[in-house]
Legacy VTK file of the C-alpha trace (Angstrom):
# vtk DataFile Version 3.0
C-alpha trace
ASCII
DATASET POLYDATA
POINTS 279 float
15.357 16.214 11.869
12.689 16.975 9.249
12.458 14.594 6.326
11.824 15.747 2.772
8.826 14.265 0.987
8.765 14.087 -2.822
5.161 13.506 -3.831
4.024 11.089 -6.520
5.121 11.750 -10.076
5.297 9.445 -13.097
8.505 9.368 -15.125
10.231 7.105 -17.607
12.183 4.112 -16.341
15.529 5.837 -16.952
14.378 9.049 -15.261
13.101 7.183 -12.196
16.372 5.357 -11.675
18.426 8.474 -12.388
16.501 10.521 -9.815
16.893 7.790 -7.201
20.654 7.705 -7.705
20.994 11.491 -7.819
19.108 11.882 -4.537
21.277 9.201 -2.931
24.543 10.770 -4.025
23.553 14.324 -3.134
22.182 13.237 0.254
25.374 11.457 1.229
27.776 13.973 -0.272
26.145 16.912 1.531
24.886 15.055 4.644
21.256 15.992 3.966
18.152 14.792 5.841
16.398 11.639 4.576
14.037 11.718 1.607
10.859 9.718 1.059
9.779 9.671 -2.571
6.791 8.121 -4.320
6.707 7.666 -8.074
5.055 5.869 -10.967
6.145 4.677 -14.397
4.982 6.626 -17.436
4.785 3.364 -19.377
5.167 -0.291 -18.347
8.756 -1.283 -17.619
10.867 -4.095 -16.256
13.642 -3.303 -13.811
16.338 -5.882 -13.213
18.642 -6.208 -10.223
22.222 -4.999 -10.405
23.646 -8.533 -10.559
21.114 -10.109 -12.934
22.001 -11.216 -16.455
19.460 -9.491 -18.657
18.851 -11.986 -21.445
18.952 -15.008 -19.140
16.437 -13.756 -16.611
13.704 -11.876 -18.468
11.941 -12.138 -21.814
13.922 -9.306 -23.354
12.680 -9.861 -26.903
9.037 -9.690 -25.825
9.741 -6.534 -23.819
11.148 -4.905 -26.956
8.167 -5.988 -29.061
5.728 -4.774 -26.395
7.409 -1.367 -25.939
8.250 -2.282 -22.334
11.406 -0.452 -21.295
14.044 -2.519 -19.503
16.289 -0.766 -16.989
18.949 -2.017 -14.587
18.715 -0.865 -10.963
21.621 0.072 -8.696
20.052 -2.209 -6.095
20.204 -5.997 -6.095
17.304 -8.406 -6.129
15.195 -9.891 -8.870
13.268 -8.544 -11.850
10.105 -6.484 -11.330
7.413 -5.728 -13.892
6.217 -2.182 -13.193
2.709 -1.459 -14.403
0.011 -0.471 -11.882
1.857 0.342 -8.689
3.357 2.969 -6.428
7.114 2.779 -6.127
8.533 4.137 -2.907
12.121 5.237 -2.398
13.905 5.939 0.886
17.309 7.619 0.954
19.107 8.304 4.230
22.601 9.057 5.411
24.320 7.262 8.243
24.054 10.291 10.514
20.259 10.114 10.864
20.433 7.614 13.737
17.107 6.049 12.781
18.467 3.033 10.938
21.063 0.379 11.830
24.161 -0.099 9.727
22.949 -3.283 8.060
20.553 -4.212 5.304
18.316 -6.564 7.282
17.726 -4.210 10.194
16.993 -1.249 7.933
14.723 -3.416 5.792
12.655 -4.361 8.821
12.179 -0.781 9.982
11.031 0.369 6.541
8.679 -2.604 6.246
7.091 -1.686 9.586
6.465 1.822 8.219
4.799 0.382 5.111
2.822 -2.055 7.253
1.472 0.806 9.356
0.646 2.732 6.201
-1.395 -0.155 4.810
-3.199 -0.487 8.129
-4.465 3.070 7.619
-6.468 1.657 4.704
-7.667 -1.379 6.644
-5.154 -3.784 5.112
-3.529 -5.938 7.781
-0.117 -7.054 6.587
2.542 -9.086 8.350
6.281 -9.362 7.936
7.560 -12.506 6.261
9.682 -14.599 8.592
13.375 -14.998 7.900
12.799 -18.712 7.397
10.887 -17.895 4.219
14.054 -16.634 2.526
15.314 -18.932 -0.169
15.008 -19.942 -3.759
11.649 -20.713 -5.210
11.015 -24.424 -5.661
10.117 -23.703 -9.290
13.380 -22.776 -11.084
11.482 -20.943 -13.830
9.997 -18.574 -11.220
13.320 -17.660 -9.613
13.952 -14.507 -11.672
10.743 -12.787 -10.510
10.878 -10.569 -7.424
7.358 -11.510 -6.354
7.877 -15.273 -6.720
9.112 -15.691 -3.144
9.138 -13.393 -0.092
12.380 -12.408 1.570
12.594 -11.956 5.318
10.619 -8.941 6.601
8.818 -8.333 3.311
5.110 -7.559 3.486
2.575 -10.373 3.297
-1.200 -10.292 3.403
-2.906 -13.626 4.059
0.237 -15.431 2.940
0.632 -13.471 -0.302
3.299 -10.884 -1.100
2.120 -7.316 -1.718
5.383 -5.368 -1.916
8.837 -6.223 -3.212
11.868 -4.149 -2.207
15.615 -3.875 -2.756
18.379 -1.952 -1.049
21.966 -0.958 -1.621
24.388 0.687 0.765
27.410 2.829 0.037
29.721 4.545 2.433
27.653 7.147 4.242
24.131 5.873 3.625
21.685 3.751 1.684
18.778 3.670 -0.720
15.848 1.274 -0.545
13.076 1.284 -3.107
10.210 -1.053 -3.754
6.965 -1.726 -5.597
3.647 -1.525 -3.774
1.174 -3.167 -6.144
-2.159 -1.501 -6.878
-3.290 -4.373 -9.108
-1.501 -7.465 -10.413
-1.646 -9.272 -13.748
0.071 -12.667 -13.331
-0.148 -13.631 -17.012
1.462 -10.400 -18.205
4.117 -10.591 -15.497
4.923 -14.192 -16.362
5.247 -13.326 -20.040
7.620 -10.398 -19.486
9.778 -11.789 -16.705
9.500 -15.554 -16.785
9.604 -15.979 -20.567
6.702 -18.283 -19.965
3.251 -18.936 -21.325
2.836 -22.011 -19.126
-0.516 -21.619 -17.327
0.795 -23.237 -14.144
3.393 -20.490 -13.770
0.994 -17.603 -13.665
-1.461 -19.611 -11.574
1.325 -19.994 -8.997
2.115 -16.283 -9.224
-1.565 -15.512 -8.715
-1.549 -17.591 -5.538
1.600 -15.943 -4.158
0.942 -12.276 -4.975
-1.774 -9.817 -4.008
-2.404 -6.089 -4.508
-3.947 -3.157 -2.655
-7.058 -2.820 -4.782
-7.734 -6.545 -4.638
-7.968 -6.381 -0.848
-10.343 -3.447 -0.437
-14.100 -3.257 -1.009
-13.590 -0.157 -3.168
-10.514 0.788 -5.155
-8.331 3.582 -3.820
-6.460 6.170 -5.854
-2.719 6.676 -6.074
-3.140 9.820 -3.975
-4.976 7.953 -1.224
-2.392 5.191 -1.069
0.510 7.670 -1.023
-1.126 9.603 1.816
-1.664 6.421 3.853
1.911 5.227 3.332
3.388 8.632 4.136
1.432 8.701 7.405
2.799 5.243 8.164
6.363 6.554 8.033
5.552 9.647 10.099
3.771 7.660 12.816
6.134 4.690 12.961
9.333 6.736 13.035
7.849 9.702 14.939
9.279 12.165 12.480
8.209 15.382 10.816
8.041 15.489 7.050
7.648 18.420 4.686
6.864 18.299 0.973
9.695 19.483 -1.224
11.178 19.301 -4.702
14.436 18.159 -6.234
17.272 20.597 -5.725
18.962 22.192 -8.760
21.982 19.938 -8.138
19.800 16.823 -8.036
18.053 17.844 -11.249
21.348 18.434 -13.012
22.845 15.156 -11.795
19.726 13.161 -12.697
19.784 14.589 -16.237
23.370 13.382 -16.509
22.521 9.953 -15.088
19.567 9.435 -17.455
22.100 8.774 -20.215
23.515 5.900 -18.173
20.098 4.321 -17.587
19.184 4.621 -21.262
22.407 2.977 -22.419
22.864 -0.614 -23.504
26.281 -0.588 -21.840
24.616 -0.269 -18.430
21.336 -2.118 -18.969
22.723 -5.089 -20.872
26.275 -5.377 -19.634
26.563 -3.257 -16.468
29.528 -1.416 -17.978
29.567 1.652 -15.766
31.361 2.576 -12.587
29.686 1.580 -9.353
27.760 4.436 -7.786
30.337 4.976 -5.047
32.839 5.915 -7.770
30.664 8.376 -9.672
30.322 11.219 -7.212
33.430 12.928 -5.885
LINES 1 280
279 0 1 2 3 4 5 6 7 8 9 10 11 12 13 14 15 16 17 18 19 20 21 22 23 24 25 26 27 28 29 30 31 32 33 34 35 36 37 38 39 40 41 42 43 44 45 46 47 48 49 50 51 52 53 54 55 56 57 58 59 60 61 62 63 64 65 66 67 68 69 70 71 72 73 74 75 76 77 78 79 80 81 82 83 84 85 86 87 88 89 90 91 92 93 94 95 96 97 98 99 100 101 102 103 104 105 106 107 108 109 110 111 112 113 114 115 116 117 118 119 120 121 122 123 124 125 126 127 128 129 130 131 132 133 134 135 136 137 138 139 140 141 142 143 144 145 146 147 148 149 150 151 152 153 154 155 156 157 158 159 160 161 162 163 164 165 166 167 168 169 170 171 172 173 174 175 176 177 178 179 180 181 182 183 184 185 186 187 188 189 190 191 192 193 194 195 196 197 198 199 200 201 202 203 204 205 206 207 208 209 210 211 212 213 214 215 216 217 218 219 220 221 222 223 224 225 226 227 228 229 230 231 232 233 234 235 236 237 238 239 240 241 242 243 244 245 246 247 248 249 250 251 252 253 254 255 256 257 258 259 260 261 262 263 264 265 266 267 268 269 270 271 272 273 274 275 276 277 278
């Protein structure tokens, strides 16, 4: 089976989430091969997990004042401040045979692909142990995805470099995550933690790292994407060919953008679950 590769492209927060969902639904509905996609954010944004309460878990007022778009994901997990990063997205149907039918097992396989990709740049990451899963000891840090590693997430010298989330529907799954190029703990704390307490962003600084902080010379988005793509090809022993969105995916994503721009979805989650959208 040959995977499709969608090369790096920056879009708005709503467009990014709409494309992810459109690819998932079209892949499962038509039993298509898996897709690996890399993308960026055309302006800084905060994405919140499907089950999070927006105003309780991020500094929504500051996001509005700072022109930082807030968007709700279809995946779970905690809030992520998207600024200088590569976001990866993996969509696969159940028929591929490469992934187990559970979140944890699939998570581990994808993390091993990312780990191998980072090793192509000379960054030696490890998978966080399952025992590291749990709430952060600082309640004010609990809403931030990078505040604590989950099992099998990527760590470099004890610091988290990538945060991911996954959701499964009948017939397949999507997992997407943020691979940090650089990291600004003060800005992240302000947007997500509603905090200007110096200790908070000092703790974030100690628990988070980024690609261009670990290398002697900064790498470009293109270089990082190439290294990560090779990681998937080598780890999974697959072939991958560069492609584009299909006309159906483009049409569906344009429809879904309205959902991801709406207050009904982003504030209150008042939309049908994804398994109910596509017939």
